[in-house]
DSSP file (Angstrom, degrees, kcal/mol; ACC not computed):
  #  RESIDUE AA STRUCTURE BP1 BP2  ACC     N-H-->O    O-->H-N    N-H-->O    O-->H-N    TCO  KAPPA ALPHA  PHI   PSI    X-CA   Y-CA   Z-CA
    1    1 A D     >        0   0    0      0, 0.0     4,-1.1     0, 0.0     3,-0.2   0.000 360.0 360.0 360.0 -40.7   17.6   19.8   -6.9
    2    2 A L  H >>  +     0   0    0      1,-0.2     4,-1.0     2,-0.2     3,-0.6   0.913 360.0  54.2 -55.0 -44.6   13.9   20.1   -6.4
    3    3 A A  H 34 S+     0   0    0      1,-0.2    38,-3.0     2,-0.2    -1,-0.2   0.825 104.1  56.8 -61.4 -31.1   14.2   20.9   -2.7
    4    4 A A  H 34 S+     0   0    0      1,-0.2    -1,-0.2    36,-0.2    -2,-0.2   0.826 107.8  44.8 -69.7 -30.7   16.5   23.7   -3.6
    5    5 A V  H << S+     0   0    0     -4,-1.1    -1,-0.2    -3,-0.6    -2,-0.2   0.513  88.3 106.7 -92.9  -6.0   14.1   25.5   -5.9
    6    6 A L  S  < S-     0   0    0     -4,-1.0    35,-0.2    -3,-0.2     4,-0.1  -0.557  75.6-115.2 -69.7 132.4   11.1   25.1   -3.5
    7    7 A P    >   -     0   0    0      0, 0.0     3,-0.7     0, 0.0    33,-0.2  -0.178  43.2 -80.9 -58.5 159.3   10.1   28.4   -1.8
    8    8 A A  T 3  S+     0   0    0      1,-0.2    92,-0.1    31,-0.1     3,-0.1  -0.299 115.0  20.3 -56.6 148.2   10.4   28.7    1.9
    9    9 A R  T 3  S+     0   0    0      1,-0.3    91,-3.2    31,-0.1    92,-1.7   0.840 102.9 115.2  54.6  40.9    7.6   27.2    3.9
   10   10 A S  E <   -a  101   0A   0     -3,-0.7    30,-1.8    89,-0.2     2,-0.3  -0.893  47.3-159.3-134.0 163.9    6.5   25.0    1.1
   11   11 A V  E     -aB 102  39A   0     90,-1.5    92,-3.0    -2,-0.3     2,-0.6  -0.974  13.7-136.1-139.7 148.9    6.4   21.2    0.4
   12   12 A M  E     -aB 103  38A   0     26,-2.7    26,-2.1    -2,-0.3     2,-0.7  -0.948  15.3-166.1-112.5 122.4    6.2   19.2   -2.8
   13   13 A L  E     -aB 104  37A   0     90,-3.7    92,-2.7    -2,-0.6     2,-0.6  -0.913   5.4-174.9-106.6 110.3    3.8   16.3   -2.9
   14   14 A H  E     -aB 105  36A   0     22,-2.6    22,-2.8    -2,-0.7     2,-0.3  -0.931   7.5-161.1-109.1 123.1    4.4   13.9   -5.8
   15   15 A F  E     + B   0  35A   0     90,-2.9     2,-0.3    -2,-0.6    20,-0.2  -0.769  10.7 179.1 -98.7 143.1    1.8   11.1   -6.1
   16   16 A A  E     - B   0  34A   0     18,-2.2    18,-3.4    -2,-0.3     2,-0.4  -0.997  21.3-141.2-144.0 145.1    2.5    8.0   -8.1
   17   17 A R  E     + B   0  33A   0     -2,-0.3     2,-0.3    16,-0.2    16,-0.2  -0.877  31.4 172.1-101.3 138.6    0.4    4.8   -8.8
   18   18 A I  E     - B   0  32A   0     14,-2.6    14,-2.8    -2,-0.4     2,-0.5  -0.973  32.3-134.8-139.3 158.4    2.3    1.6   -8.8
   19   19 A R  E     - B   0  31A   0     -2,-0.3     2,-0.3    12,-0.2    11,-0.1  -0.966  28.1-139.9-109.7 129.1    1.8   -2.1   -8.9
   20   20 A M  E     -     0   0A   0     10,-0.8     9,-3.7    -2,-0.5     2,-0.5  -0.672   4.4-145.5 -94.5 145.4    3.8   -4.1   -6.4
   21   21 A F  E     - B   0  28A   0     -2,-0.3     2,-0.7     7,-0.2     7,-0.2  -0.940   9.7-149.9-109.0 122.5    5.4   -7.4   -7.3
   22   22 A Y  E  >> - B   0  27A   0      5,-2.8     5,-1.5    -2,-0.5     4,-1.4  -0.816   4.4-162.4 -96.4 113.5    5.5   -9.8   -4.5
   23   23 A L  T  45S+     0   0    0     -2,-0.7    -1,-0.2     1,-0.2     5,-0.0   0.845  87.7  54.6 -67.3 -33.4    8.5  -12.2   -4.7
   24   24 A E  T  45S+     0   0    0      1,-0.2    -1,-0.2     3,-0.1    -2,-0.0   0.894 119.4  33.5 -71.5 -33.3    7.2  -14.9   -2.4
   25   25 A D  T  45S-     0   0    0      2,-0.2    -1,-0.2    -3,-0.1    -2,-0.2   0.592  98.6-137.2 -92.1 -10.6    4.0  -15.2   -4.4
   26   26 A E  T  <5 +     0   0    0     -4,-1.4     2,-0.3     1,-0.2    -3,-0.2   0.949  67.4 109.5  55.6  46.2    5.7  -14.5   -7.8
   27   27 A D  E   <S-B   22   0A   0     -5,-1.5    -5,-2.8     0, 0.0     2,-0.3  -0.997  73.7-106.3-152.8 152.9    2.7  -12.3   -8.6
   28   28 A W  E     -B   21   0A   0     -2,-0.3    -7,-0.2    -7,-0.2     2,-0.1  -0.638  35.3-147.1 -81.1 138.5    1.6   -8.8   -9.1
   29   29 A G  E     -     0   0A   0     -9,-3.7     3,-0.1    -2,-0.3    -1,-0.1  -0.322  33.9 -68.6 -95.3-179.1   -0.5   -7.2   -6.4
   30   30 A A  E     -     0   0A   0      1,-0.1   -10,-0.8   -11,-0.1    -1,-0.2  -0.266  65.3 -89.4 -63.2 152.8   -3.2   -4.6   -6.5
   31   31 A P  E     -B   19   0A   0      0, 0.0    23,-2.5     0, 0.0    24,-0.5  -0.419  43.3-160.1 -70.2 147.7   -2.1   -1.1   -7.4
   32   32 A H  E     -BC  18  53A   0    -14,-2.8   -14,-2.6    21,-0.2     2,-0.4  -0.853  13.6-132.3-118.5 154.0   -1.1    1.3   -4.7
   33   33 A D  E     -BC  17  52A   0     19,-1.7    18,-2.9    -2,-0.3    19,-0.8  -0.913  25.3-166.1-105.3 139.1   -0.8    5.0   -4.5
   34   34 A L  E     -BC  16  50A   0    -18,-3.4   -18,-2.2    -2,-0.4     2,-0.5  -0.927   8.9-151.3-123.7 151.4    2.4    6.4   -3.1
   35   35 A A  E     -BC  15  49A   0     14,-3.0    14,-2.6    -2,-0.4     2,-0.5  -0.979   1.2-158.8-122.5 132.4    3.2    9.9   -1.9
   36   36 A F  E     -BC  14  48A   0    -22,-2.8   -22,-2.6    -2,-0.5     2,-0.6  -0.957  14.0-159.8-109.3 122.6    6.7   11.3   -2.0
   37   37 A V  E     -BC  13  47A   0     10,-2.9    10,-2.4    -2,-0.5     2,-0.5  -0.932  11.0-179.1-109.5 119.3    7.0   14.3    0.4
   38   38 A L  E     -BC  12  46A   0    -26,-2.1   -26,-2.7    -2,-0.6     2,-0.2  -0.961  14.0-147.9-127.6 117.1    9.8   16.7   -0.1
   39   39 A Q  E >   -B   11   0A   0      6,-0.8     3,-1.6    -2,-0.5   -28,-0.2  -0.519  32.5 -91.9 -84.5 149.4   10.4   19.7    2.1
   40   40 A A  T 3  S-     0   0    0    -30,-1.8   -36,-0.2     1,-0.3   -37,-0.1  -0.298 106.8  -1.1 -56.8 133.6   11.9   23.0    0.9
   41   41 A K  T 3  S+     0   0    0    -38,-3.0     2,-0.7   -35,-0.2    -1,-0.3   0.530 100.0 111.7  60.8  11.5   15.6   23.2    1.3
   42   42 A E    X   +     0   0    0     -3,-1.6     3,-1.5     1,-0.2    -3,-0.3  -0.721  38.2 172.0-111.5  80.3   16.0   19.7    2.8
   43   43 A E  T 3  S+     0   0    0     -2,-0.7    -1,-0.2     1,-0.3   -40,-0.1   0.812  73.3  48.3 -58.2 -35.3   17.7   17.9   -0.1
   44   44 A D  T 3  S+     0   0    0      1,-0.2     2,-0.5    -3,-0.1    -1,-0.3   0.281  95.9  78.8 -98.7  14.1   18.4   14.7    1.8
   45   45 A Q    <   +     0   0    0     -3,-1.5    -6,-0.8    -6,-0.2     2,-0.6  -0.786  44.5 153.5-125.7  87.3   14.9   14.1    3.2
   46   46 A V  E     -C   38   0A   0     -2,-0.5     2,-0.4    -8,-0.1    -8,-0.2  -0.962  29.0-151.8-111.7 128.5   12.4   12.7    0.9
   47   47 A E  E     -C   37   0A   0    -10,-2.4   -10,-2.9    -2,-0.6     2,-0.5  -0.811   2.9-156.5 -99.1 136.8    9.6   10.7    2.6
   48   48 A L  E     -C   36   0A   0     -2,-0.4     2,-0.4   -12,-0.2   -12,-0.2  -0.971  12.2-175.4-112.7 127.2    7.9    7.9    0.9
   49   49 A I  E     -C   35   0A   0    -14,-2.6   -14,-3.0    -2,-0.5     2,-0.7  -0.989  21.2-142.6-127.2 129.0    4.4    6.9    2.1
   50   50 A D  E     -C   34   0A   0     -2,-0.4   -16,-0.2   -16,-0.2     3,-0.1  -0.823  12.2-168.8 -88.5 116.9    2.3    4.1    0.9
   51   51 A L  E     -     0   0A   0    -18,-2.9     2,-0.3    -2,-0.7   -17,-0.2   0.630  38.8-128.4 -84.0 -14.3   -1.3    5.4    0.8
   52   52 A G  E     +C   33   0A   0    -19,-0.8   -19,-1.7    -3,-0.1     2,-0.4  -0.707  61.0  15.1 106.7-155.8   -2.6    1.9    0.3
   53   53 A D  E >>  -C   32   0A   0     -2,-0.3     4,-1.5   -21,-0.2     3,-0.6  -0.427  54.9-157.5 -70.5 116.2   -5.0    0.3   -2.1
   54   54 A A  H 3> S+     0   0    0    -23,-2.5     4,-2.5    -2,-0.4    -1,-0.2   0.769  88.2  60.1 -66.1 -27.4   -5.6    2.6   -5.1
   55   55 A E  H 3> S+     0   0    0    -24,-0.5     4,-1.8     2,-0.2    -1,-0.2   0.831 104.4  49.1 -71.2 -30.7   -8.8    1.0   -6.0
   56   56 A A  H <> S+     0   0    0     -3,-0.6     4,-1.9     2,-0.2    -1,-0.2   0.888 113.7  46.9 -70.4 -39.2  -10.5    1.9   -2.7
   57   57 A L  H  X S+     0   0    0     -4,-1.5     4,-3.0     2,-0.2    -2,-0.2   0.928 108.8  54.8 -69.1 -42.5   -9.2    5.4   -2.9
   58   58 A D  H  X S+     0   0    0     -4,-2.5     4,-2.3     1,-0.2    -2,-0.2   0.919 108.1  49.4 -50.2 -47.1  -10.5    5.6   -6.6
   59   59 A K  H  X S+     0   0    0     -4,-1.8     4,-2.3     2,-0.2    -1,-0.2   0.928 110.8  50.3 -62.0 -44.7  -14.0    4.6   -5.4
   60   60 A A  H  X S+     0   0    0     -4,-1.9     4,-2.3     1,-0.2    -1,-0.2   0.940 110.8  49.4 -59.4 -46.5  -14.0    7.3   -2.6
   61   61 A I  H  X S+     0   0    0     -4,-3.0     4,-2.8     1,-0.2    -1,-0.2   0.904 111.2  48.0 -62.0 -40.2  -12.9    9.9   -5.1
   62   62 A M  H  X S+     0   0    0     -4,-2.3     4,-2.4     1,-0.2    -1,-0.2   0.871 110.3  53.0 -71.5 -36.6  -15.7    8.9   -7.6
   63   63 A E  H  X S+     0   0    0     -4,-2.3     4,-2.2     2,-0.2    -1,-0.2   0.917 111.5  46.8 -63.7 -41.9  -18.3    9.0   -4.7
   64   64 A L  H  X S+     0   0    0     -4,-2.3     4,-2.5     2,-0.2    -2,-0.2   0.947 112.6  48.6 -59.5 -53.5  -17.1   12.6   -3.8
   65   65 A R  H  X S+     0   0    0     -4,-2.8     4,-2.7     1,-0.2    -1,-0.2   0.879 111.4  50.8 -58.3 -39.7  -17.2   13.7   -7.4
   66   66 A S  H  X S+     0   0    0     -4,-2.4     4,-1.9     1,-0.2    -1,-0.2   0.900 109.5  49.6 -64.0 -41.2  -20.7   12.2   -7.7
   67   67 A E  H  <>S+     0   0    0     -4,-2.2     5,-3.0     1,-0.2    -1,-0.2   0.874 112.6  46.8 -68.1 -36.6  -22.0   13.9   -4.7
   68   68 A I  H ><5S+     0   0    0     -4,-2.5     3,-1.7     3,-0.2    -2,-0.2   0.935 110.0  54.6 -68.7 -40.5  -20.6   17.3   -5.8
   69   69 A A  H 3<5S+     0   0    0     -4,-2.7    -2,-0.2     1,-0.3    -1,-0.2   0.832 110.4  44.3 -57.8 -37.6  -22.1   16.8   -9.3
   70   70 A K  T 3<5S-     0   0    0     -4,-1.9    -1,-0.3    -5,-0.1    -2,-0.2   0.304 115.9-116.9 -91.0   9.3  -25.6   16.1   -8.0
   71   71 A R  T < 5 -     0   0    0     -3,-1.7    -3,-0.2    -5,-0.1    -2,-0.1   0.932  48.7-173.1  53.0  50.2  -25.2   19.1   -5.6
   72   72 A G      < -     0   0    0     -5,-3.0    -1,-0.1     1,-0.2    -5,-0.0  -0.022  33.8 -63.2 -67.4 175.0  -25.5   17.0   -2.5
   73   73 A E     >  -     0   0    0      1,-0.1     4,-1.9     4,-0.0     3,-0.4  -0.253  41.8-129.1 -55.0 142.3  -25.7   18.1    1.0
   74   74 A E  H  > S+     0   0    0      1,-0.2     4,-2.6     2,-0.2     5,-0.2   0.856 108.9  58.9 -65.0 -31.7  -22.7   19.9    2.3
   75   75 A T  H  > S+     0   0    0      1,-0.2     4,-1.8     2,-0.2    -1,-0.2   0.860 107.0  46.6 -68.1 -35.1  -22.5   17.6    5.2
   76   76 A E  H  > S+     0   0    0     -3,-0.4     4,-2.3     2,-0.2     5,-0.2   0.881 112.7  48.9 -74.3 -36.2  -22.2   14.5    2.9
   77   77 A V  H  X S+     0   0    0     -4,-1.9     4,-2.8     2,-0.2    -2,-0.2   0.913 111.5  49.6 -68.6 -40.5  -19.5   16.2    0.8
   78   78 A K  H  X S+     0   0    0     -4,-2.6     4,-2.8     2,-0.2    41,-0.2   0.921 110.2  52.0 -68.1 -41.6  -17.6   17.1    3.9
   79   79 A L  H  X S+     0   0    0     -4,-1.8     4,-1.5    -5,-0.2    -2,-0.2   0.948 114.2  41.1 -54.3 -52.7  -17.9   13.5    5.2
   80   80 A L  H  X S+     0   0    0     -4,-2.3     4,-2.3     2,-0.2     5,-0.3   0.923 114.8  51.9 -70.0 -40.9  -16.5   12.0    2.0
   81   81 A A  H  X S+     0   0    0     -4,-2.8     4,-1.9     1,-0.2    38,-0.5   0.888 109.9  51.8 -56.5 -38.1  -13.8   14.8    1.7
   82   82 A G  H  X S+     0   0    0     -4,-2.8     4,-1.6     2,-0.2    -1,-0.2   0.811 106.7  52.3 -71.6 -28.3  -12.8   14.0    5.3
   83   83 A E  H  X S+     0   0    0     -4,-1.5     4,-1.4    -3,-0.2    -2,-0.2   0.911 110.6  46.7 -71.1 -42.1  -12.5   10.3    4.5
   84   84 A I  H  X S+     0   0    0     -4,-2.3     4,-2.8     1,-0.2     5,-0.4   0.876 108.8  56.4 -69.3 -32.2  -10.2   11.0    1.5
   85   85 A Y  H  X>S+     0   0    0     -4,-1.9     5,-2.3    -5,-0.3     4,-2.0   0.930 102.7  55.8 -59.4 -42.1   -8.2   13.4    3.7
   86   86 A E  H  <5S+     0   0    0     -4,-1.6    -1,-0.2     1,-0.2    -2,-0.2   0.867 116.8  35.9 -62.5 -34.6   -7.6   10.5    6.2
   87   87 A T  H  <5S+     0   0    0     -4,-1.4    -2,-0.2     3,-0.1    -1,-0.2   0.906 128.6  31.4 -84.9 -38.2   -6.1    8.4    3.3
   88   88 A V  H  <5S+     0   0    0     -4,-2.8    -3,-0.2    -5,-0.1    -2,-0.2   0.878 133.1  18.3 -92.6 -44.0   -4.3   11.0    1.3
   89   89 A F  T ><5S+     0   0    0     -4,-2.0     3,-1.9    -5,-0.4     4,-0.4   0.820 105.8  69.8 -96.3 -43.1   -3.2   13.7    3.9
   90   90 A A  G > <S+     0   0    0     -5,-2.3     3,-1.1     1,-0.3     4,-0.3   0.841  87.3  68.7 -62.1 -34.3   -3.3   12.3    7.4
   91   91 A P  G 3  S+     0   0    0      0, 0.0    -1,-0.3     0, 0.0    -2,-0.1   0.768 119.6  19.2 -56.7 -21.5   -0.3   10.0    6.9
   92   92 A F  G X  S+     0   0    0     -3,-1.9     3,-1.4    -4,-0.1     4,-0.5   0.154  82.2 119.1-132.6  23.9    2.0   12.9    6.6
   93   93 A E  G X  S+     0   0    0     -3,-1.1     3,-0.7    -4,-0.4    -3,-0.1   0.735  73.5  64.0 -64.8 -17.4    0.2   15.8    8.2
   94   94 A N  G >  S+     0   0    0     -4,-0.3     3,-1.1     1,-0.2    -1,-0.3   0.818  96.2  59.3 -63.0 -32.4    3.0   16.1   10.8
   95   95 A E  G <  S+     0   0    0     -3,-1.4    -1,-0.2     1,-0.2    -2,-0.2   0.621  96.0  63.3 -71.8 -15.4    5.3   17.0    7.9
   96   96 A L  G X   +     0   0    0     -3,-0.7     3,-2.1    -4,-0.5    -1,-0.2   0.350  67.7 130.2 -96.1   5.8    3.1   20.0    7.0
   97   97 A E  T <  S+     0   0    0     -3,-1.1     3,-0.1     1,-0.3    -3,-0.0  -0.438  83.0   8.4 -58.9 128.2    3.6   21.9   10.3
   98   98 A G  T 3  S+     0   0    0      1,-0.3     2,-0.3    -2,-0.1    -1,-0.3   0.369  98.9 135.5  85.0  -5.5    4.6   25.5    9.4
   99   99 A I    <   +     0   0    0     -3,-2.1    -1,-0.3     1,-0.2   -89,-0.2  -0.584  25.9 169.2 -80.8 136.6    3.8   24.9    5.7
  100  100 A E        +     0   0    0    -91,-3.2    31,-2.6    -2,-0.3     2,-0.4   0.684  65.2  44.5-113.9 -27.9    1.9   27.6    3.8
  101  101 A T  E     -ad  10 131A   0    -92,-1.7   -90,-1.5    29,-0.2     2,-0.5  -0.955  60.3-166.0-125.3 139.0    2.2   26.4    0.1
  102  102 A I  E     -ad  11 132A   0     29,-2.8    31,-2.4    -2,-0.4     2,-0.5  -0.978   6.7-157.1-122.1 122.6    1.8   22.9   -1.2
  103  103 A F  E     -ad  12 133A   0    -92,-3.0   -90,-3.7    -2,-0.5     2,-0.4  -0.897  20.5-163.0 -99.6 131.2    3.0   22.0   -4.8
  104  104 A I  E     -ad  13 134A   0     29,-3.2    31,-2.9    -2,-0.5   -90,-0.2  -0.963  25.1-176.9-124.5 126.3    1.2   18.9   -6.0
  105  105 A S  E     -a   14   0A   0    -92,-2.7   -90,-2.9    -2,-0.4    31,-0.1  -0.859  27.0-165.7-117.3  92.1    1.8   16.4   -8.8
  106  106 A P        -     0   0    0      0, 0.0     2,-0.3     0, 0.0     5,-0.0  -0.287   7.4-158.1 -81.2 164.5   -1.1   14.1   -8.7
  107  107 A D    >   -     0   0    0    -91,-0.1     3,-1.5    -2,-0.0     4,-0.2  -0.951  52.6 -14.3-135.9 158.0   -1.5   10.7  -10.4
  108  108 A G  G >  S-     0   0    0     -2,-0.3     3,-1.8     1,-0.3     4,-0.1  -0.144 129.7 -10.3  54.9-141.2   -4.5    8.6  -11.4
  109  109 A Y  G >  S+     0   0    0      1,-0.3     3,-2.0     2,-0.2    -1,-0.3   0.651 121.8  80.2 -68.7 -14.8   -7.8    9.6  -10.0
  110  110 A L  G X  S+     0   0    0     -3,-1.5     3,-0.7     1,-0.3    -1,-0.3   0.719  87.3  60.8 -62.2 -18.4   -6.0   12.0   -7.5
  111  111 A S  G <  S+     0   0    0     -3,-1.8    -1,-0.3     1,-0.2    -2,-0.2   0.405  87.6  76.1 -88.3   1.4   -5.9   14.4  -10.5
  112  112 A L  G <  S+     0   0    0     -3,-2.0    -1,-0.2    -4,-0.1    -2,-0.1   0.335  95.6  37.7 -98.1   8.4   -9.7   14.5  -10.8
  113  113 A F  S <  S-     0   0    0     -3,-0.7     2,-0.5    -4,-0.1    -1,-0.0  -0.991  85.4-102.2-151.4 154.3  -10.5   16.7   -7.8
  114  114 A P    >   -     0   0    0      0, 0.0     3,-1.8     0, 0.0     4,-0.2  -0.674  20.7-143.4 -81.6 128.8   -9.1   19.8   -6.2
  115  115 A F  G >  S+     0   0    0     -2,-0.5     3,-1.9     1,-0.3    11,-0.4   0.745  93.4  78.4 -60.5 -25.3   -7.2   19.0   -3.0
  116  116 A E  G 3  S+     0   0    0      1,-0.3    11,-1.5    10,-0.1    10,-0.6   0.818  86.5  59.3 -57.1 -28.3   -8.6   22.3   -1.6
  117  117 A I  G <  S+     0   0    0     -3,-1.8    -1,-0.3     8,-0.2    -2,-0.2   0.573  77.6 110.4 -82.0  -7.2  -11.9   20.7   -0.9
  118  118 A L    <   -     0   0    0     -3,-1.9     8,-2.2    -4,-0.2     2,-0.5  -0.331  67.7-128.8 -67.3 156.5  -10.5   18.0    1.4
  119  119 A V  B     -E  125   0B   0    -38,-0.5     6,-0.2     6,-0.2   -34,-0.1  -0.921  14.4-146.6-112.2 122.7  -11.6   18.5    5.1
  120  120 A A    >   -     0   0    0      4,-3.0     3,-2.3    -2,-0.5   -38,-0.1  -0.391  37.7 -95.1 -79.7 165.6   -9.0   18.5    7.9
  121  121 A P  T 3  S+     0   0    0      0, 0.0    -1,-0.1     0, 0.0   -39,-0.0   0.717 123.6  65.1 -57.7 -21.6   -9.9   17.0   11.3
  122  122 A D  T 3  S-     0   0    0      2,-0.1     3,-0.1     1,-0.1    -2,-0.0   0.421 118.5-110.7 -77.9   2.3  -10.8   20.6   12.6
  123  123 A G  S <  S+     0   0    0     -3,-2.3     2,-0.2     1,-0.3    -1,-0.1   0.376  79.0 125.1  86.7  -0.3  -13.6   20.6   10.0
  124  124 A Q        -     0   0    0      1,-0.1    -4,-3.0    -4,-0.0    -1,-0.3  -0.587  66.0-112.2 -90.6 150.2  -12.0   23.2    7.9
  125  125 A Y  B >   -E  119   0B   0     -6,-0.2     3,-2.0    -2,-0.2     4,-0.2  -0.528  29.7-115.8 -81.3 155.5  -11.4   22.7    4.1
  126  126 A L  G >> S+     0   0    0     -8,-2.2     4,-2.4   -10,-0.6     3,-1.5   0.706 111.2  73.1 -70.3 -19.8   -7.6   22.5    3.2
  127  127 A I  G 34 S+     0   0    0    -11,-1.5    -1,-0.3    -9,-0.3   -10,-0.1   0.771  91.3  58.7 -64.0 -24.2   -8.0   25.8    1.3
  128  128 A E  G <4 S+     0   0    0     -3,-2.0    -1,-0.3   -12,-0.3    -2,-0.2   0.581 115.5  33.6 -79.0  -8.9   -8.2   27.5    4.6
  129  129 A H  T <4 S+     0   0    0     -3,-1.5     2,-0.3    -4,-0.2    -2,-0.2   0.698 120.1  29.7-112.2 -31.5   -4.9   26.2    5.6
  130  130 A Y     <  -     0   0    0     -4,-2.4     2,-0.5   -14,-0.1   -29,-0.2  -0.886  59.5-130.0-133.9 155.3   -2.8   26.1    2.4
  131  131 A T  E     -d  101   0A   0    -31,-2.6   -29,-2.8    -2,-0.3     2,-0.4  -0.966  35.0-151.2-104.8 130.5   -2.2   27.6   -1.0
  132  132 A F  E     -d  102   0A   0     -2,-0.5     2,-0.4   -31,-0.2   -29,-0.2  -0.801  15.1-172.7-106.3 137.7   -2.1   24.8   -3.6
  133  133 A N  E     -d  103   0A   0    -31,-2.4   -29,-3.2    -2,-0.4     2,-0.4  -0.999  15.4-147.3-129.8 127.2   -0.1   24.7   -6.9
  134  134 A Y  E     -d  104   0A   0     -2,-0.4     2,-0.4   -31,-0.2   -29,-0.2  -0.806  15.1-176.6-104.8 135.0   -0.7   21.9   -9.3
  135  135 A L        -     0   0    0    -31,-2.9     3,-0.1    -2,-0.4    -2,-0.0  -0.978  30.7-139.4-128.3 143.6    1.9   20.5  -11.6
  136  136 A A  S    S-     0   0    0     -2,-0.4     2,-0.3     1,-0.2    -1,-0.1   0.821  95.3  -1.4 -61.8 -34.1    1.7   17.9  -14.3
  137  137 A T  S >  S-     0   0    0    -33,-0.1     3,-1.5    -3,-0.1    -1,-0.2  -0.972  71.1-118.5-154.7 152.6    5.0   16.6  -13.1
  138  138 A S  G >  S+     0   0    0     -2,-0.3     3,-1.7     1,-0.3     4,-0.2   0.737 107.2  75.0 -71.3 -19.0    7.5   17.6  -10.4
  139  139 A R  G >  S+     0   0    0      1,-0.3     3,-1.7     2,-0.2    -1,-0.3   0.745  78.2  76.1 -60.5 -23.9   10.1   18.2  -13.1
  140  140 A E  G X  S+     0   0    0     -3,-1.5     3,-1.2     1,-0.3    -1,-0.3   0.815  85.5  63.0 -52.2 -34.0    8.2   21.4  -14.0
  141  141 A M  G X  S+     0   0    0     -3,-1.7     3,-1.9     1,-0.3    -1,-0.3   0.642  78.3  85.0 -75.2 -10.0    9.7   23.0  -10.9
  142  142 A M  G <  S+     0   0    0     -3,-1.7    -1,-0.3     1,-0.3    -2,-0.1   0.740  87.9  52.9 -63.6 -22.0   13.2   22.7  -12.2
  143  143 A G  G X  S+     0   0    0     -3,-1.2     3,-1.8    -4,-0.2    -1,-0.3   0.544  81.6 121.2 -89.5  -6.8   12.8   26.0  -14.1
  144  144 A F  T <  S+     0   0    0     -3,-1.9     3,-0.1     1,-0.3    -3,-0.0  -0.297  80.2   8.2 -60.7 134.6   11.6   27.9  -11.0
  145  145 A G  T 3  S+     0   0    0      1,-0.3     2,-0.4    -2,-0.0    -1,-0.3   0.522  94.1 127.0  76.2   2.6   13.8   30.9  -10.2
  146  146 A Q    <   -     0   0    0     -3,-1.8    -1,-0.3     1,-0.0     3,-0.1  -0.774  63.7-117.4 -95.4 143.2   15.9   30.8  -13.3
  147  147 A A        -     0   0    0     -2,-0.4    -1,-0.0     1,-0.1    -3,-0.0  -0.510  38.9 -97.9 -77.1 138.3   16.2   33.9  -15.3
  148  148 A P        -     0   0    0      0, 0.0     2,-0.2     0, 0.0    -1,-0.1  -0.252  41.7-114.3 -57.0 144.8   14.7   33.7  -18.8
  149  149 A T        -     0   0    0      1,-0.1     2,-0.3    -3,-0.1    -3,-0.0  -0.460  31.9 -98.0 -80.7 151.2   17.3   33.0  -21.5
  150  150 A Q        -     0   0    0     -2,-0.2    -1,-0.1     1,-0.1     2,-0.0  -0.506  44.7-115.8 -69.4 128.7   18.1   35.6  -24.2
  151  151 A A        -     0   0    0     -2,-0.3     2,-0.2     1,-0.1    -1,-0.1  -0.335  27.9-142.0 -66.9 143.3   16.2   34.7  -27.3
  152  152 A Q        -     0   0    0      1,-0.1     2,-0.1    -2,-0.0    -1,-0.1  -0.577  34.2 -78.6 -99.1 167.4   18.2   33.8  -30.5
  153  153 A K        -     0   0    0     -2,-0.2     2,-0.3     1,-0.0    -1,-0.1  -0.449  50.7-154.1 -68.1 140.5   17.6   34.6  -34.0
  154  154 A S        -     0   0    0     -2,-0.1     2,-0.6    -3,-0.0    -1,-0.0  -0.850  13.0-144.1-116.3 149.8   14.9   32.5  -35.6
  155  155 A L        -     0   0    0     -2,-0.3     2,-0.5     2,-0.0    -2,-0.0  -0.939  20.4-168.1-111.3 109.8   14.1   31.5  -39.2
  156  156 A L        -     0   0    0     -2,-0.6     2,-0.4     2,-0.0    -2,-0.0  -0.859   5.8-178.5-100.2 126.3   10.4   31.3  -39.8
  157  157 A M        +     0   0    0     -2,-0.5     2,-0.3     3,-0.0    -2,-0.0  -0.939   9.6 164.1-123.0 143.2    9.1   29.7  -43.0
  158  158 A G        +     0   0    0     -2,-0.4    -2,-0.0     1,-0.1     0, 0.0  -0.941  42.4  41.3-153.9 173.4    5.5   29.3  -44.1
  159  159 A D        -     0   0    0     -2,-0.3    -1,-0.1     1,-0.2     2,-0.1   0.874  65.8-164.4  47.1  55.1    3.1   28.6  -46.9
  160  160 A P        -     0   0    0      0, 0.0     2,-0.9     0, 0.0    -1,-0.2  -0.360  17.2-133.0 -64.4 143.1    4.9   25.8  -48.5
  161  161 A D    >   +     0   0    0      1,-0.2     3,-0.8    -2,-0.1    -2,-0.0  -0.827  26.0 177.4 -99.3 101.4    3.9   24.9  -52.1
  162  162 A Y  T 3  S+     0   0    0     -2,-0.9    -1,-0.2     1,-0.2     0, 0.0   0.651  76.9  54.1 -80.8 -13.8    3.6   21.1  -51.9
  163  163 A E  T 3  S+     0   0    0      2,-0.1    -1,-0.2     0, 0.0     2,-0.1   0.384  75.7 130.5 -96.7   3.3    2.4   20.8  -55.5
  164  164 A M    <   -     0   0    0     -3,-0.8     2,-0.3     1,-0.1    -3,-0.0  -0.357  54.8-134.4 -60.2 125.0    5.3   22.7  -57.0
  165  165 A E              0   0    0     -2,-0.1    -1,-0.1     1,-0.1    -2,-0.1  -0.630 360.0 360.0 -83.2 143.3    6.9   20.8  -59.9
  166  166 A M              0   0    0     -2,-0.3    -1,-0.1     0, 0.0    -2,-0.1   0.397 360.0 360.0 -97.7 360.0   10.7   20.6  -60.0
């Protein structure tokens, strides 16, 4: 259903943080970040990509945020943003060929920075390649393209007297 409402030349990236349970060890592993990639109009093709150790990615994001906050050198910011690009975008950059708009539903620390500042291998920021739209959850898209419903009559009540004696 989500693929059907995505505009042409767009993709939905839904990120999720999970903890893997390893049956052979009967133990929970470290958290991992996952990316679900959904192309417009391709209902049967959802790609799932394991982005790896969430804690390492969180550390890189915090370093980037720190460098930006202290107004560090642009070269250092670009270096850090390029490293995060390699983890977050490089695994599915082939899926983005011909894409103009990216809908993103981030999770965890991925929601703490704008994806537009990530640096592609060509040295350009992603904002130079794509238009980004952020969603709290991918379910928000289900209302895209639907005509607003006709409002019904409402009953509004206010100023209740809670101390009124009966």
